[in-house]
C-alpha positions, 0 to 999 in steps of 0.5 A, a space after each residue: 130304373 135298372 134290373 139291379 134296383 127296381 124302381 117303385 112306381 108312384 101315382 100322381 094324384 091330388 097334385 103330388 107323386 105318392 107311393 102305395 102303402 105296400 112293397 108292391 108287385 115286381 114288374 119284369 123285363 119281358 125279354 130278360 126277366 130282370 126286375 124293372 119296377 114295383 107297382 102298388 097303389 094301396 092306401 091312396 084316397 081314390 075318392 079324393 082324387 076324383 074330387 080333386 080332378 072335378 075341382 080342377 076342371 074349371 081351369 080347363 073349361 075356362 080355356 077356348 078350344 083353340 087354347 086347348 089345341 095349342 096346349 096339345 101341340 106344345 105337349 107333343 113338342 115337349 114329349 118329342 124331346 124325350 122320345 129317346 128315353 121313352 124308346 130305351 125303356 120301351 125295350 123292357 116291354 118286349 117291344 122292338 124299336 119298330 114297335 116302339 115307333 107305333 106306340 111312342 111316335 104314334 101317341 105323340 102324333 095323336 096329340 099333334 093331330 088333335 091339335 090341328 083338328 081342334 084349330 081347323 074344325 072347332 071355333 075359338 070359343 068354349 061352347 060348340 054349336 051343332 047343326 042349324 038353328 031350329 025355328 020354333 015360331 012363325 015370326 022368328 022370335 023363338 028358336 032353338 040351337 043344339 050346343 055341346 059343353 064339357 062335362 064337369 067331371 073326370 074321365 077315368 081311362 083304364 088302359 091295356 098293357 100293349 100300348 102304354 104310350 099311345 093307349 094313354 095319349 089317344 084317349 087323353 088328346 080328345 079328353 083335354 081338347 073337350 075341356 075335361 080332366 083325366 085320371 089314367 090307370 095303365 095296365 100294370 105290366 107296362 105301367 113303368 113306361 106310362 109313368 115316365 111319360 106322365 112325369 115328363 108331361 107334368 114337368 112341362 107345366 103346360 097342363 092346368 093343375 089337376 088336368 092329369 092324374 095317374 094311378 099306378 096299381 089297383 084303382 081300389 074303390 075309384 069306380 064306386 065314386 063316379 057320378 053322371 058327370 064322369 066318363 069311364 073308358 076301358 080297354 081290355 078283356 070283355 069279361 073285365 069290361 062287363 064286370 066294371 060296366 055293371 058296377 053299382 055307381 056306374 049303373 045307378 048314375 048312368 055313367 058314360 062307359 066306353 069299352 074296347 074289348 076282345 076282337 077276332 078281326 078278319 082279313 079276306 083274300 078276294 076271289 080275284 086275288 090269286 097267287 101271282 097277283 099284287 093283291 095276293 102278295 099284299 095280303 100275305 105281307 099284311 097278315 105277316 105284319 099283323 102277326 109280328 108287330 108288337 108280337 101280335 099283341 094288338 087289338 086290331 091284329 088279324 086273327 082270322 085269315 079267310 081265303 078262297 077254297 083251293 088257295 089255302 095251301 098257297 097262302 099257308 106256304 107263303 105265310 110260312 116262308 115270310 114268318 120263317 124270316 122273322 127273327 125272334 129275340 131280345 127287342 134291342 138286338 139288330 137281328 130281331 124282327 119280333 120281340 117278346 110278349 109283355 110277360 111270362 103270364 101273357 105267354 102262358 095265356 097265349 099258349 093256353 088259347 092256342 090249345 083251345 083253338 086246336 079244338 077246331 084247327 091244326 097247327 101248320 106253321 110254328 110250335 108254341 112249345 118250342 121257342 127258337 131265338 136269334 138272341 135271349 133266353 127262352 126260359 127267362 124271356 116271354 118269347 113265342 114264335 109265330 103260329 099259324 093254324 088251319 081250320 078246314 070247316 070254319 062254317 061249323 067250327 066254334 073256337 076259331 070264332 070265339 077264342 082270341 090268342 092275343 099274340 103272334 097267332 092267326 088261323 087260316 080258313 077257306 071259304 067257298 064263295 064271297 057270301 060265306 066269307 062275309 058270313 064268317 067275318 060276322 061270326 066274330 060277333 063284332 070286331 074293331 077292324 077287317 080288311 079285304 084284298 081285291 082289285 074288283 069293284 064288285 067284290 069290294 062293294 059286296 064285301 064292305 056292305 056285308 061286313 060294315 054293320 059288324 065292324 068299326 073300320 074296314 080297309 080295302 087293299 089293292 095294288 093302287 094303294 099299296 104304297 100309301 095304305 096305312 094298313 089293316 091294323 093302324 088306328 088313326 086319330 081322324 078315324 073311329 076306333 071301336 066296334 060293335 058287339 064283342 068288340 065292346 060297342 064303344 068308339 074312340 077318336 074319329 077326329 072331332 067325333 071323339 071330342 064330343 064323347 066328353 061333352 053334353 049335348 043340350 038343346 037351348 031354346 030362346 030368343 035370337 038375341 039370347 041364343 046369340 049370347 049363349 052360342 057366340 054366333 049371330 042368330 037370324 033375328 038377333 040385334 045388329 050393329 052398323 055403327 062402323 064398317 067391321 073391317 075398320 074395327 080391331 079384333 078386340 072391338 068386333 062383336 057378334 052382330 056387327 055388319 055393313 049393308 051396302 047398296 045393291 050393284 052388279 059385279 062386273 069382270 072389271 071388279 073381279 080383276 081389280 079385286 084380284 090385282 088389288 088383293 093378290 088373291 
């Protein structure tokens, strides 16, 4: 893939790499404007891709949770060997090497994280038992047990442009661990990086045939063929998500649809965090970081900066000083701290949204129409310097709570008391993430309890966690990622919670013997075997229900000490 010879991206469906029927749209380097690749998926049989995935799902379902977890671990190791090549291509997306670590290493880490959780928290079986046995008869002859089993369809993952690697792997990890095949549809702007990663995944031979497919380009009529056994996840704009969610097949078949959409995330500077306190400095540092990492193109980035009235000028001055140190330029250059937006169209979009925000706010840091660079050409690359706006009356304003400029843009808003700050966070109508910087337990409790119903994740920042905090904007594999309302109402990851999104919960009723057979777990009242001491049996000979019953005796201190010395435990 070079600027001189743009590469024609292919889709991987039905076990083959296939080109679209047309020449395709040209995808350009975000920093230089050079052609990188072309993308097109016209003429591909989307219905057959779904059927191929459904047929292939049996191989995944035949594996145990532990086998799938080991598969994820091996996949993570294999991708690690290629990360230098991924980073080299990532520069074309406008991402700096630091940004690339969030996307590439962050995505690979998600594979390792789900592998570890799968082996620690899930049984080495093909069915997941949930909760306790529910007795349904007085004599114990009839009972019920909830189980979860993999859906027998395909998970269609429609992803955003900002994280072409992490955005795929954070969805793929729990999908594969659940035992469900997937079709990945990356956003076109940065699909060339996703395609490279998928090529390396397929080359490993670690996944069963059909477990992973890729569509580079339009999905065409793909969603017209989904059924109630399929799952669709979407990351992108709320308007596009609502349109997809209302599709005929999705509505008629009650297809599971998880959406992560626009999010006007807020960060609150606590009333105790005055200038000179560690919390004030941490707050300024965090807002600066969230504005500049990935050039502010993060679904969890801080868009609304809420500060106590009287502190707004100090915050603006501090942000201006920090952002003034941010060198904007070609992402691979040593002096660059912030790279380009993903495309020229994206820069135009951000500038338009800044104009919308100016209905309620004034620009106090930066100039969206005058780009200052440390390297690169402002007319060729999608560069934009950080912009801070100020809204003096956020309680009566509308645009600052409705409009998201998906780039290095944040708006400072003063609040009169903590109740108003909480109310202002709620004006976002549901967000992925929020944060509060305070060293006060009272402020932390009030803020979190007031904000929690409107947010998927809340970070409390203070001096004690400064060295170890993962930050406001970092979604973690073991924590839920999603939010209510405007944020889409969906939920991803969250450890094993995310695995269950691709499984069906079923209440199974029957006798203890048959419930034991279904669940692979002995149920009270089921038959037992007492022929040979279980410790004398090999793992191959052990069966559910094997046990040994000994005579009762009193355990003495001598017994305990003997056991400790004998076993070394």
